[in-house]
N, C-alpha and C positions, 0 to 999 in steps of 0.2 A: 580832899587832900590839898595841902598848902601849895601854892603856885611855885614857890622856890624849890620845893621837894620834887614837883613834877619836872621842872627844868633839870635838876640834878639827875633824875632817873632817865630822862630822855637823852641827856648828854652822855651818860654812862652807856646807854644802848648804842648810840651813834659811835662812840669810841670802840665798842666791841666789834664793829665792822672795820676797824682800822682807819677810821676817818679822823683827820685832824680838825679840831674846832678852833677857829680864830675869831676873837671878838675885837672888832676894829670900828673906829668911828668912820662912817660912810658919809662923805661930804655930799650934801644935796642942796639944791636950790629950794627955797620955800614953796615955789610955785609947782614943783614937780611932785610926782607920786612918791609917797613915803616908801623907802626901801628898807626892809628889815633884815635882808640877807638872803642867802641861798646856797645850795650845793653846787660846787663847780669842780672841774677837772683841771688841776694845775700840775704841769710837768708829769702827767701820767698818774697822778695820785688824787683821790677825792679829798676835797677840803670844804668844810662848811664854814662860811663866813657869816657872822652874826653882827649886826650893827650894835655897837656898844651903847648907843643912845636909844635903842628900840625899847618899847614898853615891854613889860613882863609878858603880856598876852601875845605880842608880836614875836617875842623870842620863842614862846611855846609853839606858835603856829609855824615858825621857820624850822624848828627842830622836827616837828611832826611831819611837815611837808617833805623834808629831806629823808626821813625814815620811810616814807611811802615809796621811795625808789627801790627799796630792798624787800626781800621775801621775809615776812615776819610770822608766817603761818606756823612754823615749827619751833618758834621761840616763845617761852612762857613770858607773859606780860601780866602785870597786875591788872585787874579788871578796869580800874579807872584809866590806865594808860591804853588798854585795848579799846575802850569806848572812845577815848579821845582820837585815837588813830583811825577808828572806823568812821568817825565824823569828818576826818580830813579828806579832801578830794584825792582821788586816785592819781598816782604818778606811774611812770613807766617803771616796771620792776627792774632791779639790778641783776645782771647776770655777769659772772666773772669774765666772760669773753668780751663784754662791752669795753672794758678797759683796754684789752689787747687790740680790739678792732679800732678804737679811737687812736691808739698809738700808730697803727698801720695806715691810717687815713692820710692822704696827701695834704 
């Protein structure tokens, strides 16, 4: 499957969880580790920030890593996407109460 189609399908899946995707240039020093982006909590809402200058593969990895925070077991995924996500390192699964617990934290 074409990498751009994979990106589109992963983005569609991320958005189905109500997550905003923002593509922004992440300013970095050349000596530092390359940052492709990641999932964050901003004002109580999940936002996935993707470095607009990231390579296609880095964008795919960022999207896949963000998706690993959520329970995908009951969702139909095309086999190529399921295989990609199975190869992505495990993340802490998302639970709806997590968002509330983070809001209540001091």
